[in-house]
N, CA and C of each residue as an Amber inpcrd file, in Angstrom:
protein
   675
  -7.8170000  18.2950000 -32.5880000  -7.8220000  16.8800000 -32.6970000
  -8.4270000  16.1660000 -31.5720000  -9.2070000  15.1810000 -31.9000000
  -9.7000000  14.0460000 -30.8720000  -8.8220000  12.6780000 -30.5200000
  -8.5040000  13.0720000 -29.4100000  -7.7810000  11.7150000 -28.7220000
  -8.7930000  10.7340000 -28.4940000  -8.3030000   9.4390000 -28.0890000
  -9.4390000   8.4830000 -27.5070000  -9.4600000   8.5990000 -26.1200000
 -10.7290000   8.5740000 -26.2470000 -11.7690000   8.7490000 -24.4640000
 -11.7180000   6.9910000 -23.8120000 -12.1180000   7.7230000 -22.4500000
 -12.7280000   6.4430000 -21.8490000 -13.6270000   5.7910000 -22.6640000
 -14.8110000   6.1720000 -22.7820000 -15.8640000   5.5550000 -23.6990000
 -15.3460000   4.5520000 -24.8820000 -14.2050000   4.7450000 -25.3210000
 -13.3720000   4.1330000 -26.3380000 -13.1660000   2.8180000 -25.8700000
 -12.7310000   2.4870000 -24.7730000 -11.8480000   1.3940000 -24.3760000
 -12.7890000   0.7400000 -23.0190000 -13.6200000   1.6070000 -22.4390000
 -14.2820000   0.8760000 -21.4670000 -14.9630000  -0.5160000 -21.8790000
 -14.9260000  -1.2910000 -20.3940000 -16.1490000  -2.3490000 -20.7840000
 -17.4610000  -2.2230000 -20.2070000 -18.1630000  -2.8990000 -21.4690000
 -19.4110000  -2.6870000 -21.2820000 -19.9640000  -3.9510000 -22.0060000
 -21.5500000  -4.2200000 -21.2740000 -22.2350000  -3.9890000 -20.1380000
 -21.6300000  -4.4370000 -18.9760000 -21.9400000  -3.7330000 -17.7810000
 -21.0620000  -3.7050000 -16.3590000 -22.2140000  -4.7030000 -15.7590000
 -21.3240000  -5.8650000 -15.0220000 -22.1540000  -6.5150000 -14.1040000
 -22.6990000  -5.6320000 -12.8150000 -23.4910000  -5.8240000 -12.4520000
 -24.1230000  -4.9930000 -11.3730000 -24.9820000  -5.7040000 -10.3040000
 -25.0830000  -5.3280000  -8.9920000 -25.9260000  -5.8040000  -8.1050000
 -26.7080000  -4.4090000  -7.3670000 -27.6400000  -5.0150000  -6.6250000
 -28.3270000  -3.8910000  -5.7850000 -27.7900000  -4.0170000  -4.4150000
 -28.3690000  -2.8340000  -3.6310000 -27.9930000  -2.9480000  -2.2400000
 -28.7130000  -3.9460000  -1.3510000 -29.5780000  -4.5660000  -2.2490000
 -30.1870000  -5.7550000  -1.4560000 -29.6990000  -7.0610000  -1.4140000
 -28.9960000  -7.3070000  -2.4860000 -28.4300000  -8.6270000  -2.9880000
 -27.9270000  -9.1780000  -1.7860000 -28.0910000 -10.3560000  -1.7290000
 -27.7790000 -11.2150000  -0.4520000 -26.2340000 -11.5990000  -0.5660000
 -25.5850000 -12.0350000   0.4130000 -24.2600000 -12.0630000   0.6220000
 -23.8520000 -13.2430000   0.0520000 -24.9390000 -14.4240000  -0.0340000
 -24.2890000 -15.7810000  -1.0900000 -24.3360000 -15.3740000  -2.3890000
 -25.4030000 -14.6590000  -2.6800000 -25.5150000 -14.1770000  -3.9550000
 -24.7490000 -13.2660000  -5.0620000 -24.1170000 -12.5760000  -3.8550000
 -22.7480000 -11.7000000  -4.0440000 -21.6800000 -12.9420000  -4.4050000
 -21.3410000 -13.5810000  -3.9780000 -20.2430000 -14.6060000  -3.8400000
 -20.4500000 -15.3400000  -5.3290000 -21.9830000 -15.6270000  -5.5650000
 -22.1080000 -16.5250000  -6.6990000 -22.0360000 -15.4040000  -8.0890000
 -22.3350000 -14.1170000  -8.0870000 -22.0620000 -13.2020000  -9.2630000
 -20.4010000 -13.2880000  -9.5910000 -19.5890000 -12.9380000  -8.2690000
 -18.2900000 -13.0340000  -8.8010000 -17.5970000 -14.3580000  -9.2580000
 -17.9990000 -15.5890000  -8.9310000 -17.4880000 -16.6280000  -9.1940000
 -18.2570000 -16.5920000 -10.7290000 -19.2280000 -16.5930000 -11.2050000
 -20.1180000 -16.7900000 -12.1820000 -19.3770000 -16.2260000 -13.4750000
 -18.8190000 -14.7700000 -13.0370000 -18.4140000 -13.7460000 -13.8890000
 -16.8480000 -13.8600000 -13.8170000 -15.9750000 -14.3670000 -12.9460000
 -14.6840000 -14.4930000 -12.7200000 -14.0810000 -13.1880000 -12.2530000
 -14.8710000 -12.2900000 -11.5670000 -14.3640000 -11.0000000 -11.2670000
 -14.0490000 -10.7620000  -9.6540000 -13.2060000  -9.7130000  -9.3170000
 -12.9280000  -9.6820000  -8.0970000 -13.8750000  -8.7380000  -7.4240000
 -14.4720000  -7.8150000  -8.1360000 -15.3770000  -6.9060000  -7.3400000
 -16.7230000  -6.6110000  -7.9930000 -17.6040000  -6.0720000  -7.6900000
 -18.8780000  -5.8080000  -8.5550000 -19.4050000  -4.5450000  -8.0720000
 -19.8160000  -3.5540000  -8.6180000 -20.3460000  -2.2210000  -8.0620000
 -21.9860000  -2.3890000  -7.7720000 -22.2240000  -1.6830000  -6.8170000
 -23.7690000  -1.5940000  -6.4920000 -24.3970000  -0.3830000  -6.6280000
 -25.4520000  -0.6770000  -7.2570000 -26.2620000   0.8840000  -7.8070000
 -27.5900000   0.9010000  -7.3070000 -27.9280000   1.8230000  -7.5650000
 -29.3570000   2.1420000  -6.8920000 -30.5190000   2.1090000  -7.8840000
 -31.5320000   2.5380000  -8.0050000 -32.7510000   2.3000000  -8.5370000
 -32.4520000   2.7480000  -9.8560000 -31.8040000   4.0810000  -9.9500000
 -31.1950000   4.4200000 -10.9760000 -29.9630000   4.3530000 -12.0050000
 -29.6680000   3.1410000 -11.4020000 -28.1320000   2.4300000 -11.9430000
 -26.9570000   3.6920000 -11.9250000 -27.1990000   4.3790000 -10.5480000
 -26.1530000   5.1250000 -10.2350000 -25.4440000   4.3820000  -9.0020000
 -23.7490000   4.3650000  -9.2070000 -23.0440000   3.4660000  -8.1460000
 -23.0310000   4.2910000  -7.1600000 -23.5000000   3.1620000  -5.7920000
 -23.4190000   3.9160000  -4.4750000 -22.4690000   2.9780000  -3.7000000
 -22.0590000   2.1060000  -4.2940000 -20.7810000   1.2380000  -3.4570000
 -20.2980000  -0.1280000  -4.3520000 -18.8390000  -0.3570000  -3.7720000
 -18.4720000  -1.6360000  -4.5850000 -17.9940000  -2.5620000  -3.3150000
 -18.4800000  -3.9410000  -3.8580000 -18.4820000  -4.7310000  -3.0960000
 -17.0790000  -5.7090000  -3.7510000 -15.8360000  -5.9830000  -2.6020000
 -14.9910000  -6.7230000  -3.1310000 -14.8540000  -8.0930000  -2.7690000
 -13.7610000  -8.9380000  -3.1360000 -13.3450000 -10.2050000  -2.4140000
 -13.0010000 -10.2020000  -0.9410000 -12.2600000  -9.0690000  -0.8290000
 -11.5440000  -8.4810000   0.4840000 -12.9100000  -8.1760000   1.5500000
 -13.9570000  -7.8060000   0.9650000 -14.9590000  -7.0000000   1.9030000
 -15.4720000  -8.4850000   2.3060000 -16.0640000  -9.4960000   1.4790000
 -16.4890000 -10.5840000   1.4610000 -15.6550000 -11.3820000   2.8300000
 -14.3840000 -11.4020000   2.3980000 -13.3510000 -12.1530000   3.3140000
 -13.5830000 -11.9370000   4.8810000 -13.9680000 -10.4920000   5.0750000
 -13.9940000 -10.3780000   6.5090000 -15.1330000 -11.1720000   7.1480000
 -16.2660000 -11.6950000   6.5090000 -16.7080000 -12.9860000   7.5070000
 -16.0580000 -13.9990000   7.6280000 -15.3880000 -14.4300000   6.7050000
 -14.8080000 -15.5310000   7.2620000 -13.5680000 -15.4540000   8.0070000
 -12.8820000 -14.2440000   8.1930000 -12.0170000 -13.7610000   9.2240000
 -12.5590000 -13.9830000  10.3800000 -13.8990000 -13.4270000  10.4400000
 -14.7060000 -12.9470000  12.0870000 -14.6380000 -14.3960000  12.5370000
 -14.6140000 -15.6120000  12.0580000 -14.9430000 -16.7690000  12.4190000
 -13.5370000 -17.2220000  13.7410000 -12.6090000 -16.6810000  13.4510000
 -11.6000000 -16.9210000  14.5220000 -11.5840000 -15.8740000  15.5860000
 -12.5530000 -14.8850000  15.3790000 -12.6720000 -13.5660000  16.4340000
 -14.0510000 -13.4570000  16.6720000 -14.8810000 -14.2590000  17.4040000
 -16.3480000 -14.3070000  17.4360000 -16.9860000 -12.9230000  18.2360000
 -15.9450000 -12.7070000  19.4810000 -16.4470000 -11.3610000  20.1300000
 -16.0240000 -10.1710000  19.5080000 -16.9570000  -9.4470000  19.8700000
 -16.6960000  -7.7630000  19.2820000 -15.1420000  -7.2140000  19.8810000
 -14.9140000  -6.4750000  18.8410000 -13.3480000  -5.7500000  19.4060000
 -13.8680000  -5.0310000  20.6020000 -12.6990000  -4.6480000  21.4470000
 -12.9940000  -3.8300000  22.8250000 -13.2900000  -2.5980000  22.2490000
 -13.8550000  -1.5390000  23.3600000 -14.2510000  -0.0080000  23.1860000
 -12.7910000   0.5570000  22.9170000 -11.4290000   0.0700000  22.8540000
 -10.2880000   0.8000000  22.9350000  -9.7040000   0.4130000  21.3780000
 -10.5030000  -0.0860000  20.6550000 -10.0740000  -0.5200000  19.5380000
 -10.3220000   0.4170000  18.2550000  -9.4130000   0.7130000  17.4600000
  -9.6230000   1.5560000  16.9240000 -10.8410000   1.3080000  15.4150000
 -11.3280000   2.5780000  15.2140000 -12.4060000   2.7120000  14.3340000
 -12.6240000   1.5910000  13.4020000 -11.4790000   1.4470000  12.6730000
 -10.9070000   0.3810000  11.3600000 -11.5290000  -0.8960000  11.7820000
 -11.2890000  -1.4220000  12.7360000 -11.6440000  -2.7820000  13.3850000
 -12.9030000  -2.9210000  13.5940000 -13.4080000  -1.7340000  13.7630000
 -15.1440000  -1.8750000  14.3530000 -16.0570000  -2.2730000  13.0570000
 -15.3100000  -1.0860000  11.9430000 -16.2360000  -1.0510000  10.8450000
 -15.9700000  -2.6630000  10.0610000 -14.7800000  -3.0850000  10.3760000
 -14.6220000  -4.4750000   9.7480000 -15.6230000  -5.3430000  10.4150000
 -15.4180000  -5.3970000  11.5550000 -16.3130000  -6.2730000  12.2170000
 -17.9280000  -6.2640000  12.0430000 -18.4970000  -4.8410000  11.9540000
 -19.7000000  -4.5260000  11.4240000 -20.2680000  -5.0400000  10.2300000
 -19.0160000  -4.9300000   9.2020000 -19.0250000  -5.1770000   7.9440000
 -19.1200000  -7.1640000   7.7680000 -18.1450000  -7.5840000   8.5270000
 -18.5440000  -8.8690000   8.5910000 -19.7620000  -9.6830000   9.1090000
 -20.4430000  -9.1200000   9.7890000 -21.8320000  -9.4540000  10.2340000
 -23.0330000  -9.0970000   9.1800000 -22.9330000  -8.4870000   8.2480000
 -23.6010000  -7.6980000   7.0130000 -24.4550000  -9.2230000   6.1280000
 -25.6640000  -9.0370000   5.7110000 -26.1740000 -10.2670000   5.0920000
 -26.4570000  -9.6690000   3.8290000 -26.3500000  -7.9270000   3.7820000
 -26.5880000  -7.6790000   1.8760000 -25.3030000  -7.2000000   1.8400000
 -25.4090000  -6.4610000   0.6700000 -24.4900000  -5.7480000  -0.1430000
 -24.4150000  -4.4020000   0.3640000 -25.8060000  -3.8900000   0.9440000
 -25.5920000  -2.4150000   1.5420000 -24.7570000  -2.6610000   2.7190000
 -24.6370000  -3.6190000   3.3060000 -23.9080000  -4.1080000   4.8820000
 -22.4510000  -4.0940000   4.6280000 -22.1170000  -5.1190000   3.6390000
 -20.7900000  -5.2000000   3.3170000 -19.8810000  -4.3370000   2.1900000
 -20.7140000  -3.4300000   1.5790000 -20.0110000  -2.4560000   0.4540000
 -18.5980000  -1.4600000   0.9590000 -18.0340000  -1.5950000   0.3200000
 -17.2240000  -0.1500000   0.5050000 -17.7990000   1.2190000  -0.3000000
 -18.2380000   2.0860000   0.5050000 -19.0690000   3.1400000  -0.2230000
 -18.6580000   4.0620000  -0.9940000 -17.2830000   4.2250000  -0.9180000
 -16.7390000   5.2430000  -2.1830000 -16.3760000   4.7490000  -3.2560000
 -16.9920000   5.3000000  -4.1140000 -16.9450000   4.6090000  -5.5930000
 -15.8710000   5.8250000  -6.4260000 -14.7590000   5.4800000  -6.9680000
 -14.2160000   6.5130000  -7.6350000 -14.7830000   6.4130000  -9.0870000
 -15.3740000   7.6180000  -9.6940000 -15.9510000   7.4090000 -11.1650000
 -15.1160000   8.3070000 -11.9800000 -15.5230000   8.0070000 -13.4940000
 -15.0050000   8.7970000 -14.3910000 -16.0140000   9.3000000 -15.4650000
 -15.9110000   9.9010000 -16.2980000 -16.8730000  10.3770000 -17.0230000
 -16.0600000   9.5870000 -18.5670000 -17.3800000   9.1000000 -19.2860000
 -17.0450000   8.5630000 -20.6610000 -16.2680000   9.0760000 -21.5530000
 -16.4960000  10.3900000 -21.5540000 -15.7330000  11.2990000 -22.5890000
 -14.2710000  11.7400000 -21.9340000 -14.0480000  11.4760000 -20.5940000
 -12.6760000  11.9220000 -20.0850000 -11.6900000  11.3690000 -21.0490000
 -10.2500000  11.8080000 -21.0960000  -9.1770000  11.2660000 -22.0140000
  -8.6300000  10.2160000 -21.2410000  -7.9480000   9.4680000 -21.8240000
  -7.1330000   8.0370000 -21.7020000  -5.9810000   8.6330000 -20.4380000
  -5.4800000   9.8330000 -20.7510000  -4.3950000  10.4100000 -20.1970000
  -4.9230000  10.7740000 -18.6040000  -6.0590000  10.9490000 -18.4600000
  -6.8210000  11.4830000 -17.2620000  -7.0530000  10.3800000 -16.5460000
  -7.5850000   8.9890000 -17.3230000  -7.9430000   7.9740000 -16.6230000
  -6.4490000   7.5350000 -15.9720000  -5.5250000   7.3340000 -16.5570000
  -4.1200000   6.7110000 -16.3780000  -3.7410000   7.7190000 -14.9170000
  -3.8130000   8.8280000 -15.1300000  -3.4150000   9.6070000 -13.7110000
  -4.2890000   9.5110000 -12.6190000  -5.5150000   9.2480000 -12.7560000
  -6.4710000   8.8130000 -11.3940000  -6.2040000   7.6920000 -11.3890000
  -5.5790000   6.7320000 -12.0060000  -5.5400000   5.1380000 -11.6370000
  -4.1740000   4.9590000 -10.9690000  -3.2870000   5.7470000 -11.6310000
  -1.8540000   6.0090000 -10.8280000  -1.8740000   6.8200000  -9.6010000
  -2.2330000   7.8380000  -9.4390000  -2.2000000   8.7710000  -8.5900000
  -3.1460000   7.9560000  -7.2920000  -4.0850000   7.2770000  -7.3280000
  -4.8000000   6.6520000  -6.4350000  -4.6490000   5.0220000  -6.1130000
  -3.8650000   4.7400000  -7.0750000  -3.0930000   3.2100000  -7.1570000
  -4.4240000   1.9700000  -7.1350000  -5.5170000   2.7930000  -8.3580000
  -6.4980000   1.8250000  -8.2620000  -6.6530000   0.7560000  -9.7900000
  -7.1660000  -0.0790000  -9.5580000  -7.0590000  -0.7170000 -10.5900000
  -8.1900000  -0.7740000 -11.6290000  -9.3540000  -0.1220000 -11.2260000
 -10.4420000   0.3700000 -12.1070000 -11.2500000   1.3980000 -11.7750000
 -11.5520000   2.0910000 -12.5440000 -12.6790000   3.1560000 -12.5660000
 -14.0560000   3.0470000 -13.0510000 -15.0100000   3.2590000 -12.5020000
 -16.2110000   3.2950000 -12.6880000 -16.7100000   4.4390000 -13.8770000
 -17.4970000   4.2030000 -14.8210000 -17.6800000   5.3900000 -15.7300000
 -19.2220000   5.4830000 -15.7680000 -19.4890000   7.0580000 -15.6880000
 -20.8130000   7.5890000 -15.5420000 -21.0430000   8.4580000 -16.7000000
 -22.2200000   8.4740000 -16.9310000 -22.7750000   9.6290000 -17.9500000
 -23.2460000  10.6640000 -17.1440000 -23.7490000  11.5620000 -18.0620000
 -24.1220000  13.0840000 -17.6520000 -24.8160000  13.2030000 -16.3450000
 -25.6220000  11.9720000 -16.4860000 -27.0610000  11.9890000 -15.2300000
 -26.3520000  11.2720000 -14.0220000 -24.7810000  10.5540000 -14.2790000
 -24.4680000   9.7270000 -12.8550000 -24.6350000   8.1990000 -12.9800000
 -25.3690000   8.0360000 -14.2940000 -25.8500000   6.8240000 -14.4920000
 -24.4780000   5.7900000 -14.9280000 -24.2050000   4.4570000 -14.3150000
 -23.1550000   3.8180000 -14.4720000 -23.4490000   2.8770000 -16.1630000
 -22.1670000   3.1270000 -16.8710000 -22.2440000   3.0960000 -18.2630000
 -21.0240000   2.0600000 -18.8770000 -20.0760000   1.7370000 -17.4970000
 -19.0220000   1.2830000 -17.9810000 -17.9060000   0.7760000 -17.1090000
 -16.8120000   0.0810000 -17.5080000 -15.5510000   0.1730000 -16.1210000
 -14.6170000   0.4020000 -17.1540000 -13.3630000   0.8170000 -16.6220000
 -12.3280000   1.2070000 -17.3750000 -11.2050000   0.5210000 -16.0500000
 -10.5440000  -0.4420000 -17.0940000  -9.3360000  -0.8910000 -15.8210000
  -7.9150000  -0.3680000 -16.4370000  -6.8760000  -0.6910000 -15.7410000
  -5.6570000  -0.6480000 -16.2580000  -5.3930000  -0.9320000 -17.4850000
  -5.6460000  -2.4350000 -17.7990000  -5.6450000  -2.9110000 -18.9350000
  -6.1830000  -2.4190000 -20.0380000  -7.2240000  -1.6620000 -19.8210000
  -8.0700000  -1.1700000 -20.7950000  -7.2950000   0.0910000 -21.6140000
  -6.8020000   0.9210000 -20.6350000  -6.2050000   2.1430000 -20.7950000
  -4.8390000   1.5610000 -21.5550000  -3.9880000   0.8590000 -21.2410000
  -2.7700000   0.0040000 -21.6250000  -3.0270000  -0.4780000 -23.0970000
  -4.1070000  -0.5050000 -23.7930000  -4.5600000  -1.3110000 -24.6240000
  -4.2140000  -0.3360000 -25.6500000  -4.1780000   0.9750000 -25.7140000
  -3.9030000   1.8590000 -26.5750000  -2.1920000   1.6270000 -27.4010000
  -1.7680000   1.0100000 -26.4160000   0.0500000   0.9510000 -26.7430000
   0.0310000  -0.6750000 -27.4850000  -1.1650000  -1.2590000 -28.0390000
  -0.8610000  -2.4740000 -28.8320000  -1.3920000  -1.7710000 -30.3100000
  -1.4830000  -0.3870000 -30.5650000  -1.5540000  -0.3880000 -31.8620000
  -0.7570000  -0.4490000 -32.7950000  -0.8920000  -1.0540000 -33.9340000
   0.1840000  -1.4830000 -34.6720000   0.9120000   0.0110000 -35.2030000
   2.3110000  -0.1650000 -35.4840000   3.1120000   0.9560000 -35.9070000
   2.3610000   1.5190000 -37.2220000   1.8840000   0.5810000 -38.2190000
   1.3860000   1.3450000 -39.2910000   0.0640000   2.4330000 -38.9220000
  -0.4720000   1.8970000 -37.9980000  -1.9940000   2.8190000 -37.2330000
  -1.6120000   4.0020000 -37.4330000  -0.4160000   4.1080000 -35.9390000
   0.0420000   4.9890000 -35.4870000   0.5980000   6.1790000 -36.3570000
   1.2400000   5.7540000 -37.5260000   1.8890000   6.5330000 -38.6410000
   0.7980000   7.1210000 -39.2300000  -0.6800000   6.4440000 -39.4830000
  -1.7640000   7.0230000 -40.2550000  -2.2780000   8.0810000 -39.1480000
  -2.4160000   7.6840000 -38.1260000  -2.9900000   8.9770000 -36.9960000
  -2.0390000  10.1790000 -37.3190000  -0.6340000  10.1030000 -37.1450000
   0.1750000  11.0880000 -37.1280000  -0.0280000  12.0930000 -38.2970000
  -0.0380000  11.5020000 -39.4830000  -0.1230000  11.8830000 -40.6530000
  -1.4300000  12.7440000 -41.1120000  -2.5860000  12.0390000 -40.2210000
  -3.8330000  12.3140000 -40.6580000  -4.3140000  13.3660000 -39.7950000
  -4.0230000  13.1360000 -38.3790000  -4.5550000  14.1490000 -37.1650000
  -3.5780000  15.4880000 -36.8640000  -2.2910000  15.0650000 -37.1210000
  -1.2750000  16.0870000 -36.6530000  -0.8810000  16.7600000 -37.9540000
  -0.1890000  16.3260000 -39.0210000   0.2560000  16.9050000 -40.2120000
  -0.8730000  17.7500000 -41.1200000  -2.0830000  16.9460000 -41.4900000
  -2.9000000  17.6100000 -42.3260000  -4.1770000  17.9830000 -41.6280000
  -4.8460000  17.6280000 -40.5650000  -6.0280000  18.2630000 -39.9610000
  -5.5900000  19.3370000 -39.1390000  -4.4810000  19.0350000 -38.2040000
  -4.1260000  20.1910000 -37.3050000  -3.2340000  21.3740000 -37.9320000
  -2.3980000  21.0140000 -38.8640000  -1.2620000  21.6760000 -39.1540000
  -1.1890000  22.0570000 -40.7430000  -2.2180000  21.4290000 -41.2880000
  -2.4040000  21.6430000 -42.7960000  -1.2490000  21.8310000 -43.4060000
  -0.3540000  20.5670000 -43.4660000   0.9160000  20.4660000 -44.0770000
   0.7700000  19.9260000 -45.2950000   1.5440000  20.1140000 -46.5010000
   1.3020000  19.4270000 -47.6510000   1.7410000  18.0150000 -47.6210000
   1.5370000  17.0000000 -48.0810000   1.7360000  15.8880000 -48.0740000
   3.4170000  15.5570000 -48.5450000   3.6500000  14.7820000 -47.7700000
   5.2550000  14.4660000 -48.0250000   6.3930000  15.7780000 -47.5530000
   5.7800000  16.7140000 -46.9230000   6.4720000  17.6600000 -45.8790000
   7.5020000  16.9550000 -44.9970000   6.7090000  16.3070000 -44.3320000
   7.2440000  15.5910000 -43.2610000   7.3000000  14.1140000 -43.5520000
   8.6080000  13.3440000 -43.1220000   8.3760000  11.9520000 -43.0560000
   8.3640000  11.2700000 -41.9010000   7.2900000  10.5210000 -41.7370000
   7.0100000   9.7740000 -40.1700000   7.3090000   8.1710000 -40.5150000
   8.3750000   8.0350000 -39.7500000   8.6590000   6.9840000 -39.4330000
   8.2050000   6.1640000 -38.0740000   7.6770000   4.7280000 -37.7370000
   7.0470000   4.4550000 -36.3990000   7.6230000   3.1160000 -36.0890000
   8.6420000   2.9030000 -35.1980000   8.8650000   1.3830000 -34.6250000
   8.7920000   1.1960000 -33.6180000   8.0240000   0.3620000 -32.9440000
   7.8560000  -0.2880000 -31.6040000   7.1270000   1.1980000 -30.8550000
   6.1910000   1.6850000 -31.5540000   5.4010000   3.1150000 -30.9580000
   6.1430000   4.3090000 -30.9800000   7.4770000   4.2820000 -30.9240000
   8.1290000   5.2350000 -31.1850000   8.2300000   6.2040000 -32.4140000
   7.6940000   7.5310000 -32.6090000   7.5790000   8.1510000 -33.7050000
   8.7770000   8.9860000 -34.2760000   9.5190000   8.7360000 -35.5800000
  10.3900000   9.5940000 -35.8250000   9.6710000  10.7090000 -36.7470000
  10.2830000  11.8580000 -37.0100000   9.7140000  12.9420000 -37.5150000
  10.7520000  13.4340000 -38.2940000  10.7820000  13.7840000 -39.6590000
  12.0520000  14.0490000 -40.3450000  11.3810000  14.9560000 -41.3930000
  12.2750000  16.1840000 -42.1080000  11.9450000  17.2520000 -42.8130000
  12.3010000  18.3910000 -42.5370000  11.8380000  19.5070000 -43.2280000
  11.9300000  20.7750000 -43.2050000  10.6380000  21.6400000 -43.2070000
  10.4390000  22.1550000 -41.8360000   9.1620000  23.1840000 -41.8210000
   9.7640000  24.7210000 -41.9740000   8.5760000  25.3840000 -42.3480000
   9.0730000  26.9180000 -42.6170000   9.4570000  27.7580000 -41.0930000
   8.6570000  27.0760000 -39.8650000   9.3640000  28.0020000 -38.7900000
   9.5060000  27.0360000 -37.9310000  10.4560000  27.6160000 -36.7920000
  10.7810000  26.6120000 -35.7770000   9.5520000  26.0940000 -34.9390000
   8.7550000  27.1780000 -34.4040000   7.6180000  26.9920000 -33.9700000
   6.5630000  25.7960000 -34.4070000   6.7660000  25.5590000 -35.6410000
   6.0510000  24.4820000 -36.3010000   6.7870000  23.0460000 -36.0660000
   7.8580000  23.1790000 -35.9280000   8.5670000  21.8380000 -35.6620000
   8.0200000  21.4630000 -33.9470000   7.9310000  22.4040000 -32.9150000
   7.6310000  22.4350000 -31.5530000   6.2750000  21.8030000 -31.7110000
   5.2390000  22.4810000 -32.5950000   3.8680000  22.1260000 -32.5730000
   3.8000000  20.5240000 -32.8020000   4.5350000  20.3440000 -33.8240000
   4.3110000  18.7760000 -34.7950000   4.8250000  17.7840000 -33.8000000
   5.7470000  18.4010000 -32.9080000   6.4310000  17.1620000 -31.8380000
   5.3660000  17.0380000 -30.6810000   4.7870000  18.1100000 -30.2100000
   4.1800000  18.1510000 -29.1290000   2.7630000  17.4900000 -29.4550000
   2.1070000  17.6220000 -30.6510000   0.6690000  17.1530000 -31.0640000
   1.1200000  15.6690000 -31.4150000   2.2860000  15.4070000 -31.5930000
   2.3390000  13.8780000 -31.9690000   2.6850000  13.1020000 -30.7600000
   3.2000000  13.8040000 -29.6120000   3.2740000  12.7590000 -28.5770000
   1.8800000  13.0920000 -27.6000000   1.1000000  13.6880000 -27.9410000
  -0.2700000  13.7310000 -27.1230000  -1.4100000  12.2640000 -28.1660000
  -0.5520000  11.7580000 -29.2550000  -1.5970000  11.0040000 -29.6730000
  -1.8710000   9.6740000 -28.9980000  -2.5520000   9.0990000 -28.4260000
  -2.6690000   8.1000000 -27.6220000  -2.0330000   6.8170000 -28.3000000
  -1.1400000   6.0870000 -27.5860000  -0.7120000   4.8580000 -28.1190000
   0.9340000   5.2380000 -28.5580000   1.4400000   6.6690000 -28.7880000
   2.7520000   6.6490000 -28.7950000   3.5850000   6.6860000 -27.6410000
   4.4360000   5.9580000 -28.1140000   5.3790000   5.5400000 -26.6020000
   6.5140000   6.7210000 -26.6250000   6.8400000   7.1170000 -27.6270000
   7.8900000   8.7520000 -27.5540000   8.0180000   9.1130000 -29.1880000
   8.4970000  10.1950000 -28.8910000   8.8420000  10.8660000 -30.1710000
  10.1090000  11.4380000 -30.5400000  10.9020000  11.3730000 -31.7440000
  11.9760000  11.6270000 -31.9540000  12.1290000  12.8160000 -32.9140000
  12.1150000  13.8900000 -32.5510000  11.6140000  15.0690000 -33.6820000
  13.0630000  15.3930000 -33.9000000  13.0940000  15.2400000 -35.4500000
  14.4880000  15.6170000 -36.1370000  14.2120000  16.7110000 -37.3540000
  12.9630000  17.3270000 -37.3060000  12.5260000  18.0190000 -38.2140000
  13.6160000  19.4480000 -37.8510000  13.3620000  20.3190000 -39.1210000
  14.2590000  21.4840000 -39.1250000  13.5960000  22.3860000 -39.7380000
  14.1050000  23.6870000 -39.1950000  13.5010000  24.6250000 -39.7780000
  13.7600000  25.5790000 -40.2570000  13.1990000  26.8520000 -41.3690000
  14.1650000  27.5350000 -42.3510000  14.4520000  28.7920000 -41.4280000
  13.4460000  29.0270000 -40.7700000  13.4310000  30.3780000 -39.8210000
  13.3760000  30.2560000 -38.2310000  13.6630000  30.6400000 -37.3790000
  13.8170000  30.6300000 -36.1990000  13.1770000  31.5350000 -35.6720000
  11.4180000  31.4460000 -35.7730000  10.6120000  32.5590000 -35.1480000
  10.4570000  32.3470000 -33.3140000  11.0660000  31.4920000 -32.7760000
  11.1780000  31.6330000 -31.5550000  12.1820000  32.5220000 -30.6010000
  13.0220000  32.7540000 -31.4700000  14.4870000  33.5470000 -30.9780000
  14.0650000  35.1240000 -30.3080000  12.8480000  35.6230000 -30.9700000
  12.8640000  37.0960000 -30.1920000  12.2910000  36.8300000 -29.0460000
  11.3540000  35.7250000 -28.9840000  10.6640000  35.8930000 -27.5530000
  11.4260000  34.6540000 -26.4740000  11.8840000  33.9180000 -27.0240000
  12.7300000  32.8420000 -26.1300000  12.0080000  31.7000000 -25.9110000
  10.7810000  31.8330000 -26.5840000   9.7980000  30.7450000 -26.1930000
   9.4860000  29.6480000 -26.9480000   9.0940000  28.2340000 -26.9990000
   8.8910000  27.4120000 -27.6300000   7.5720000  27.0990000 -27.3280000
   6.9870000  26.2990000 -28.4650000   5.3400000  25.8850000 -28.4360000
   5.5080000  24.6140000 -28.1610000
């Protein structure tokens, strides 16, 4: 069963700059496209850094402190000072770029965004070339699917393709993204599988599994699936 991937929701093409893009041109790019940051790529379109509005603000902030930090100042302040003196993208950019593959799942993207408290991930192909950007709103867009479409997905991907169940065996009802399953299956293990596979469908908010089983085949092992 194929779930939606990063490549399905990412934004493309991506606005990029090179390491030699001037400070003034970077500001112009951000203003023209209404974005808060822009990736820096090399000659092979591989991401090597990111320039954000915060990086650029360091230059304006420097006006109030024209003298360099003291020798005893923490390293972070020295880096900010040097960045404020930069004239090109390669001087002011943040060099740590968090990337993700275009075939990675939306669940994987959501975890990385949450764990890193990130606003976006940069999407690369197998060669490391930048091919898109996936933001929080892109990942959340899966929850905008109409209930009717979610119901069709559950019937097609879970009940038909994955479990080979006859049409009408399971009744599927969806309201506000919550999927309700009802009906009777042969084995208890099938009930658990149906619920778990349904929960894995991108866009499903929750699952109410009211399926019943004729035989509890999990009793002998004490396990469910």
